[in-house]
C-alpha positions as CSV (number, residue, x, y, z in Angstrom):
1,X,114.9,122.8,109.5
2,X,117.2,120.2,108.0
3,X,115.5,117.0,106.9
4,X,116.0,113.8,108.9
5,X,118.1,111.4,106.9
6,X,118.3,108.7,109.5
7,X,114.8,106.9,109.6
8,X,114.0,104.7,112.5
9,X,112.1,101.5,111.9
10,X,111.8,100.9,115.7
11,X,110.5,104.2,117.2
12,X,112.7,106.0,119.8
13,X,109.8,106.0,122.2
14,X,110.0,102.2,122.6
15,X,113.7,102.6,123.5
16,X,112.7,105.3,126.1
17,X,110.1,103.0,127.7
18,X,112.9,100.5,128.3
19,X,115.5,103.0,129.5
20,X,113.1,105.0,131.6
21,X,113.7,108.0,129.3
22,X,117.6,107.6,129.3
23,X,119.2,108.3,125.8
24,X,121.4,105.2,126.2
25,X,120.6,101.5,125.9
26,X,122.6,98.3,126.1
27,X,122.6,95.6,123.4
28,X,124.1,92.4,122.3
29,X,124.7,92.0,118.5
30,X,123.9,88.5,117.0
31,X,126.6,88.1,114.4
32,X,129.2,88.4,115.6
33,X,128.3,88.4,119.3
34,X,129.3,91.7,120.9
35,X,128.1,93.2,124.1
36,X,127.8,97.0,123.9
37,X,126.9,99.2,126.9
38,X,125.4,102.7,126.7
39,X,124.8,103.0,123.0
40,X,123.0,106.0,121.8
41,X,119.3,105.4,121.3
42,X,119.4,107.8,118.4
43,X,121.5,105.5,116.4
44,X,119.6,102.3,117.0
45,X,117.3,100.6,114.5
46,X,117.7,103.3,111.8
47,X,118.8,103.4,108.2
48,X,119.6,106.2,105.8
49,X,116.3,107.4,104.0
50,X,114.8,103.9,104.9
51,X,111.3,105.2,104.0
52,X,112.4,107.3,101.1
53,X,111.2,110.7,101.8
54,X,110.9,113.1,104.7
55,X,107.0,113.2,104.2
56,X,106.7,109.5,104.9
57,X,109.0,109.8,107.9
58,X,106.8,112.7,109.2
59,X,103.7,110.9,108.6
60,X,104.9,107.9,110.6
61,X,106.0,110.1,113.4
62,X,102.4,111.4,113.6
63,X,101.1,107.8,113.9
64,X,103.8,107.1,116.5
65,X,102.4,109.8,118.8
66,X,99.0,108.0,119.2
67,X,100.7,104.6,119.3
68,X,102.9,105.7,122.1
69,X,99.9,107.1,124.1
70,X,98.1,103.7,123.6
71,X,101.2,101.8,124.8
72,X,101.4,104.1,127.8
73,X,97.7,103.3,128.5
74,X,98.6,99.6,128.6
75,X,101.5,100.3,131.1
76,X,98.9,102.2,133.1
77,X,96.5,99.3,133.1
78,X,99.2,96.9,134.1
79,X,100.7,98.7,137.0
80,X,98.4,101.4,138.3
81,X,96.5,100.4,141.5
82,X,93.2,101.7,140.0
83,X,93.2,101.0,136.2
84,X,90.5,102.6,134.4
85,X,90.3,100.4,131.3
86,X,91.2,101.1,127.6
87,X,88.9,103.3,125.6
88,X,87.9,102.0,122.1
89,X,90.2,104.5,120.6
90,X,93.2,103.3,122.6
91,X,92.4,99.7,121.8
92,X,92.4,100.5,118.1
93,X,95.6,102.6,118.3
94,X,97.2,99.6,120.2
95,X,96.4,97.1,117.3
96,X,97.3,99.7,114.8
97,X,100.6,100.2,116.5
98,X,101.4,96.5,116.5
99,X,100.5,96.1,112.9
100,X,102.6,99.1,111.9
101,X,105.7,97.9,114.0
102,X,105.5,94.4,112.4
103,X,105.2,95.9,108.9
104,X,107.8,98.6,109.0
105,X,111.0,96.6,109.8
106,X,113.7,95.4,107.3
107,X,113.1,91.8,108.2
108,X,109.5,91.9,107.0
109,X,110.6,93.7,103.8
110,X,113.3,91.0,103.2
111,X,110.8,88.2,103.7
112,X,108.3,89.8,101.4
113,X,111.0,90.5,98.7
114,X,112.1,86.9,98.8
115,X,108.5,85.6,97.9
116,X,108.0,88.3,95.2
117,X,111.5,87.6,93.6
118,X,111.0,83.8,93.5
119,X,107.6,84.3,92.0
120,X,108.9,86.5,89.2
121,X,111.9,84.1,88.7
122,X,109.5,81.2,88.3
123,X,107.5,83.0,85.7
124,X,110.7,84.2,83.9
125,X,112.0,80.6,83.8
126,X,108.6,79.4,82.3
127,X,108.8,82.2,79.8
128,X,112.3,81.1,78.7
129,X,111.4,77.4,78.6
130,X,108.5,78.0,76.3
131,X,110.3,80.5,74.1
132,X,111.9,79.6,70.7
133,X,115.4,78.6,71.0
134,X,116.8,80.5,68.0
135,X,120.3,80.9,69.1
136,X,120.7,77.9,71.3
137,X,121.0,79.8,74.6
138,X,117.7,78.6,76.2
139,X,119.2,75.7,78.1
140,X,122.2,77.8,79.3
141,X,119.7,80.2,80.7
142,X,117.6,77.6,82.4
143,X,120.7,76.0,83.9
144,X,121.9,79.3,85.3
145,X,118.4,79.9,86.8
146,X,118.5,76.4,88.4
147,X,121.9,77.0,89.8
148,X,120.8,80.3,91.5
149,X,123.0,82.4,89.2
150,X,120.0,84.6,88.0
151,X,118.6,87.0,90.6
152,X,115.8,89.4,90.3
153,X,116.2,92.0,93.1
154,X,113.4,94.3,94.2
155,X,114.2,97.5,96.2
156,X,113.5,97.3,100.0
157,X,111.8,100.9,99.9
158,X,109.1,99.7,97.5
159,X,108.4,96.6,99.6
160,X,108.5,98.2,103.0
161,X,106.0,100.9,101.9
162,X,103.8,98.3,100.5
163,X,104.0,96.3,103.8
164,X,103.1,99.4,105.8
165,X,100.1,100.0,103.5
166,X,98.9,96.5,104.0
167,X,99.4,96.5,107.7
168,X,97.6,99.7,108.3
169,X,94.6,98.6,106.0
170,X,94.4,95.3,107.9
171,X,94.1,96.3,111.5
172,X,90.6,94.7,111.7
173,X,92.4,91.3,110.9
174,X,93.6,90.9,114.5
175,X,90.7,92.6,116.3
176,X,89.3,89.2,117.3
177,X,92.3,88.2,119.3
178,X,92.2,88.2,123.2
179,X,94.3,90.9,124.7
180,X,96.5,90.3,127.8
181,X,99.3,92.1,129.5
182,X,102.2,90.1,131.0
183,X,103.7,91.5,134.2
184,X,107.2,90.2,134.9
185,X,107.7,89.2,138.5
186,X,111.0,87.4,137.9
187,X,114.6,88.6,138.2
188,X,115.0,88.1,134.5
189,X,114.1,91.1,132.3
190,X,112.1,91.2,129.1
191,X,114.3,92.1,126.2
192,X,113.4,93.4,122.7
193,X,115.1,93.0,119.3
194,X,115.1,95.1,116.1
195,X,111.9,93.3,115.0
196,X,110.0,93.5,118.3
197,X,106.5,92.7,117.3
198,X,106.7,88.9,116.9
199,X,104.0,86.7,115.2
200,X,104.0,83.1,116.3
201,X,101.7,80.1,116.2
202,X,102.0,77.5,118.9
203,X,98.8,75.8,117.7
204,X,99.9,75.0,114.2
205,X,103.7,74.9,114.9
206,X,104.0,71.4,113.4
207,X,102.6,72.7,110.1
208,X,105.4,73.3,107.6
209,X,103.7,73.4,104.2
210,X,101.6,76.6,104.7
211,X,102.0,80.0,106.3
212,X,100.5,80.0,109.8
213,X,101.3,83.5,111.0
214,X,98.9,85.6,108.7
215,X,96.6,88.2,110.2
216,X,93.7,85.7,110.1
217,X,95.6,82.4,110.8
218,X,94.1,80.1,113.3
219,X,96.4,79.9,116.5
220,X,98.0,83.3,115.9
221,X,100.0,84.8,118.9
222,X,101.4,88.4,118.9
223,X,103.9,89.4,121.5
224,X,105.8,92.7,121.9
225,X,107.5,93.9,125.1
226,X,107.2,97.6,126.3
227,X,109.7,97.5,129.0
228,X,111.7,95.1,131.1
229,X,108.6,94.2,133.2
230,X,105.7,94.4,130.6
231,X,104.8,92.7,127.4
232,X,101.7,92.9,125.3
233,X,100.3,89.5,124.4
234,X,97.5,88.7,121.9
235,X,96.2,85.2,121.1
236,X,93.5,83.4,119.3
237,X,90.7,82.6,121.8
238,X,89.5,79.6,119.9
239,X,92.8,77.7,120.3
240,X,94.3,79.0,123.5
241,X,93.1,79.6,127.1
242,X,94.6,82.2,129.4
243,X,94.3,81.9,133.2
244,X,90.7,82.6,134.1
245,X,90.4,84.7,131.0
246,X,92.4,87.4,132.8
247,X,93.7,90.4,130.9
248,X,96.6,91.0,133.4
249,X,98.8,87.9,133.8
250,X,101.5,87.8,136.5
251,X,104.5,85.9,135.1
252,X,106.5,84.3,137.9
253,X,108.5,81.6,136.1
254,X,111.9,82.4,134.7
255,X,111.4,79.9,131.9
256,X,108.4,81.9,130.6
257,X,110.5,85.1,130.5
258,X,113.3,83.4,128.7
259,X,111.0,81.8,126.2
260,X,109.5,85.2,125.3
261,X,112.9,86.6,125.1
262,X,114.0,83.8,122.8
263,X,111.2,84.9,120.4
264,X,112.8,88.3,120.3
265,X,116.3,86.8,119.7
266,X,115.1,84.6,116.8
267,X,113.0,87.4,115.3
268,X,115.9,90.0,115.5
269,X,118.1,90.5,112.4
270,X,121.1,92.2,114.2
271,X,120.6,93.2,117.7
272,X,118.9,92.5,121.0
273,X,118.4,95.3,123.6
274,X,118.1,95.4,127.4
275,X,117.8,98.2,130.0
276,X,120.0,97.2,133.0
277,X,123.7,96.6,132.6
278,X,123.4,94.1,135.4
279,X,121.4,91.8,133.1
280,X,124.3,91.7,130.6
281,X,125.4,88.3,131.6
282,X,121.9,86.7,131.3
283,X,121.2,88.4,127.9
284,X,124.6,87.4,126.4
285,X,124.3,83.8,127.5
286,X,120.7,83.7,126.2
287,X,121.7,85.1,122.8
288,X,124.6,82.7,122.6
289,X,122.4,79.7,123.5
290,X,120.1,80.4,120.6
291,X,122.7,81.4,118.1
292,X,122.9,78.0,116.1
293,X,119.1,77.9,115.9
294,X,118.5,81.3,114.4
295,X,117.7,81.5,110.7
296,X,118.6,84.5,108.4
297,X,115.3,84.3,106.7
298,X,112.0,82.7,107.4
299,X,110.8,83.1,103.8
300,X,109.4,80.0,101.9
301,X,108.4,79.4,98.4
302,X,106.7,76.3,97.1
303,X,105.4,75.2,93.7
304,X,102.3,72.9,94.1
305,X,101.5,70.7,91.1
306,X,98.1,71.1,89.4
307,X,95.2,69.8,91.6
308,X,97.4,69.4,94.7
309,X,95.5,72.3,96.4
310,X,91.9,73.7,96.3
311,X,91.2,77.2,95.5
312,X,87.6,78.2,96.2
313,X,86.9,74.5,96.8
314,X,88.1,73.4,93.4
315,X,91.4,71.7,92.4
316,X,93.8,74.0,90.5
317,X,94.2,73.2,86.8
318,X,97.7,74.9,86.7
319,X,100.7,74.9,89.1
320,X,100.1,77.0,92.1
321,X,102.8,79.3,93.5
322,X,103.0,79.8,97.2
323,X,105.1,82.4,99.1
324,X,104.8,82.7,102.7
325,X,106.7,83.5,106.0
326,X,107.3,80.4,108.1
327,X,107.7,80.3,111.8
328,X,110.7,81.1,113.8
329,X,112.8,78.0,114.5
330,X,111.8,77.7,118.2
331,X,109.0,76.0,119.9
332,X,107.8,77.6,123.1
333,X,105.6,76.3,125.8
334,X,104.4,79.0,128.2
335,X,103.1,78.0,131.6
336,X,100.3,80.4,131.6
337,X,98.9,79.5,128.1
338,X,96.9,76.3,127.5
339,X,97.0,75.2,123.8
340,X,94.2,73.1,122.3
341,X,95.2,69.9,120.5
342,X,94.9,70.3,116.7
343,X,91.9,68.2,115.4
344,X,92.6,65.9,112.5
345,X,90.1,67.8,110.3
346,X,91.6,71.3,111.0
347,X,93.8,73.1,108.5
348,X,95.8,76.2,108.6
349,X,94.4,77.8,105.4
350,X,91.0,78.5,107.0
351,X,90.2,81.9,108.3
352,X,90.1,82.3,112.0
353,X,87.0,84.5,111.5
354,X,85.1,84.2,108.2
355,X,83.3,87.4,109.0
356,X,86.6,89.4,109.5
357,X,88.2,87.7,106.5
358,X,85.2,88.8,104.3
359,X,85.5,92.3,105.7
360,X,89.2,92.4,104.9
361,X,88.6,91.3,101.4
362,X,85.9,94.1,101.0
363,X,88.4,96.6,102.3
364,X,91.1,95.4,100.1
365,X,88.9,95.8,97.0
366,X,87.7,99.2,98.2
367,X,91.3,100.4,98.7
368,X,92.3,99.0,95.2
369,X,89.4,101.0,93.6
370,X,90.6,104.2,95.4
371,X,94.2,103.6,94.4
372,X,95.4,106.3,91.9
373,X,96.0,104.7,88.5
374,X,99.2,105.1,86.6
375,X,98.4,107.1,83.5
376,X,101.8,106.3,81.9
């Protein structure tokens, strides 16, 4: 059988959830704005050999089978008259599916690449600055770096595979979040973008100097739609309250649907998808309304002076480099979600669950020990 050269970073089963099994989907592109009806699902959210080899694509397809089953179980729980609850395995596959979807898309690879490239560029600049200036070229190189004329590019393939590895190894990192399913009872549909698993932080939205959407960040929210009527919603139970702690939430306000859709629009790189062509006007107008606020990248790179931050409770003696993904450029306020006020002594760099953070660190060390060593 011929190998598959078109690797999908949003699985086709998610498109089928939205299209009720149809092989066509409708979409609005972001830049430039174009409304496209009846696009082939097979051609959406895919790149030529995006994961490098057929073996990786086949391995991901195996994972997708159990993730699709877990997402179908969520749909069953949301809409069946007699839900039976999720098994422990289904819950794990649900979390794993969310982490994989977040990790495998080009946007995540681009954000990770930016931080890595800026770190290496800073180290290169410091190396040049401290090197002997035998031929008088040192200042010219430094000036070129400062003007942005020197770039150190990393391949997306290497980054996305590393991102997938981290995501799958860190499923436990979101196990403490509260799980809810949002049922849409409005005449507006849920839509999804080409980066459909969105990480967001309403609690620490005002924080701009640190990353606040890490796996263990206080105030983390994760949202991913499954079809026009259903969205998976996870949130930090220490900073948010859901109605009566319910796992099934009936969404009856259009504004809530449009705000959740805005997260999809801001997170998407190129396209936003919807199921019913009758919703074309609504989706097009919403994409247009948010166009000016969308940013190409949410990557941040900061250089902190010695002593400006604490590491293990002690001031740093050297500059500290910080690369992180900042928030989407939109603040949402959902009617069904109550957000605690941020106390003056709270800070975003603490772990939401110290126990889970410790377990993640131990897992990371274990995986590092098991990693094959390069003998070259």
